[in-house]
C-alpha positions in Angstrom: 26.4 74.7 48.3 25.5 77.4 50.8 24.6 76.7 54.4 20.9 76.6 55.3 19.3 78.7 57.9 17.2 77.1 60.7 14.1 78.7 59.0 14.5 76.3 56.1 13.4 73.4 58.4 9.7 73.0 59.4 10.7 72.8 63.1 13.1 74.6 65.3 16.3 72.6 65.7 18.7 72.9 68.7 21.2 70.6 70.3 20.5 67.1 69.1 16.9 66.5 67.8 15.8 62.9 67.3 14.0 62.3 64.0 13.1 59.5 61.7 14.7 59.3 58.3 13.6 57.4 55.2 16.0 56.6 52.5 15.4 54.9 49.2 17.1 51.5 49.0 18.2 49.4 46.0 14.9 47.5 46.2 13.0 50.8 45.6 11.5 50.7 49.1 12.0 53.3 51.8 14.2 52.2 54.7 13.0 53.7 58.0 15.6 54.6 60.7 16.2 56.9 63.6 18.5 59.8 63.0 19.8 62.4 65.5 20.1 65.9 63.9 22.8 68.2 65.3 22.1 71.9 64.9 25.4 73.8 64.6 25.8 77.4 65.7 26.6 78.4 62.1 23.2 77.3 60.7 24.4 73.9 59.5 22.5 70.7 60.4 24.5 67.5 60.6 23.9 63.9 61.4 26.2 60.9 61.9 25.7 57.4 60.7 27.6 54.7 62.6 28.8 51.5 60.9 27.6 50.0 57.7 23.9 50.9 58.0 21.3 51.0 55.3 21.0 54.8 55.9 24.7 55.3 55.3 24.6 53.2 52.1 21.4 55.0 50.8 22.8 58.4 51.7 26.0 57.6 49.8 24.2 56.1 46.8 21.1 58.4 46.6 22.3 61.6 48.1 19.3 62.3 50.3 16.1 61.2 51.9 13.2 62.4 54.0 13.7 63.6 57.6 10.5 63.4 59.6 9.4 64.7 63.0 6.8 62.6 64.8 5.3 62.3 68.3 4.5 58.6 67.6 6.8 56.6 69.9 5.9 53.3 68.3 7.1 54.5 64.9 10.2 55.9 66.6 11.0 52.6 68.4 10.5 50.7 65.2 12.8 53.1 63.3 15.5 52.9 66.0 15.3 49.1 66.8 14.2 47.2 63.7 14.5 47.0 60.0 11.4 48.6 58.5 10.7 49.4 54.9 7.8 51.3 53.4 6.4 51.9 49.9 6.2 55.7 50.4 8.8 58.0 52.0 6.6 60.0 54.4 5.1 58.1 57.4 1.4 58.7 58.3 2.6 59.8 61.8 4.9 62.6 60.5 3.9 65.9 62.0 6.4 67.6 59.7 9.0 66.5 57.2 11.8 67.8 55.0 13.2 66.2 51.8 16.9 66.7 52.2 20.1 66.4 50.2 23.1 65.1 52.1 26.8 65.7 51.6 29.6 63.9 53.5 31.4 66.5 55.6 33.6 64.3 57.8 34.4 60.7 58.6 36.4 58.8 61.2 36.6 55.8 63.5 35.7 55.8 67.2 36.4 52.7 69.3 36.6 50.6 66.1 33.4 51.8 64.6 33.5 53.9 61.4 31.2 56.9 61.3 30.3 59.4 58.6 29.1 62.9 59.3 26.6 64.3 56.8 25.5 67.9 56.2 21.8 67.9 55.5 20.0 70.6 53.5 16.3 70.8 53.2 15.0 71.2 49.6 11.2 70.8 50.4 9.4 70.8 53.7 5.8 70.4 54.9 4.0 70.8 58.2 1.2 68.2 58.4 -0.1 69.0 61.9 0.6 71.5 64.6 0.5 70.4 68.2 1.1 71.9 71.6 4.1 70.1 73.0 4.0 68.5 76.4 6.8 66.8 78.4 6.2 63.3 79.4 9.0 61.6 81.2 8.1 58.2 79.8 8.4 59.5 76.3 11.9 60.7 77.0 12.8 57.4 78.7 11.7 55.4 75.6 13.8 57.6 73.3 16.9 57.3 75.7 16.4 53.5 75.9 16.6 53.2 72.1 19.9 55.1 72.2 21.3 52.8 74.9 20.0 49.7 72.9 21.7 50.9 69.7 25.1 50.8 71.6 24.7 47.3 73.0 27.5 45.1 71.7 29.4 48.1 70.1 33.1 48.5 70.9 33.8 51.1 73.4 30.6 50.7 75.4 30.0 48.8 78.6 27.0 46.5 77.9 26.3 46.0 81.6 26.1 49.8 82.1 23.8 50.1 79.1 21.5 47.3 80.4 21.4 49.2 83.8 20.3 52.4 82.0 17.6 50.5 80.1 16.3 49.0 83.4 16.1 52.5 84.8 14.2 53.8 81.8 11.8 50.9 82.1 11.1 52.0 85.7 10.3 55.5 84.4 8.0 54.1 81.8 6.3 51.9 84.5 5.6 54.9 86.7 4.9 57.7 84.1 3.6 56.2 80.8 0.3 56.8 79.1 -1.1 54.3 76.6 1.1 55.2 73.6 4.3 55.2 75.7 3.3 51.7 77.1 2.7 50.5 73.6 6.1 51.8 72.5 7.8 50.1 75.4 6.1 46.8 74.6 7.4 47.1 71.0 10.9 48.0 72.3 10.9 44.8 74.4 9.8 42.8 71.4 12.6 44.2 69.3 15.6 44.4 71.7 17.2 41.7 73.8 18.6 43.4 76.9 
């Protein structure tokens, strides 16, 4: 397989871009999860799965899924912090998506947790809506809180430090959030014990 160029994706990728991925499970339903995409300087896009997740299993068994880009924080929180399944692969909130194939490119163990690195290649993409991006501190805080929450109880991480980070992010949401960010934080609090 050849490497893809960034133009093959429906959005520009740089650094780590948070996305939602849906993968087909053995029950023929689409598992919804958060997935950080890493854009390499050589044009490759990779992502890591940590532990024995549904996404890792479905990538391994099915060889792909649908990567989605959304501004909807409630969908992102549910993808990151809950088990959610859908009948169809593309969420209504997806502003853009790519059907991807995946190939294991590396694997290892960090602090007792096994990870697998996947190279993702888009085979079909669509832009559903175009929007002018804005920067809302509360939006960023909600995303960062989901990352901290995903590491609670994991070997190699200090739970007290993670809880302190989440408390800080809550203060950002309290002072900077609009209606949808507040809804996302409320959903976060329903799903995560911190």
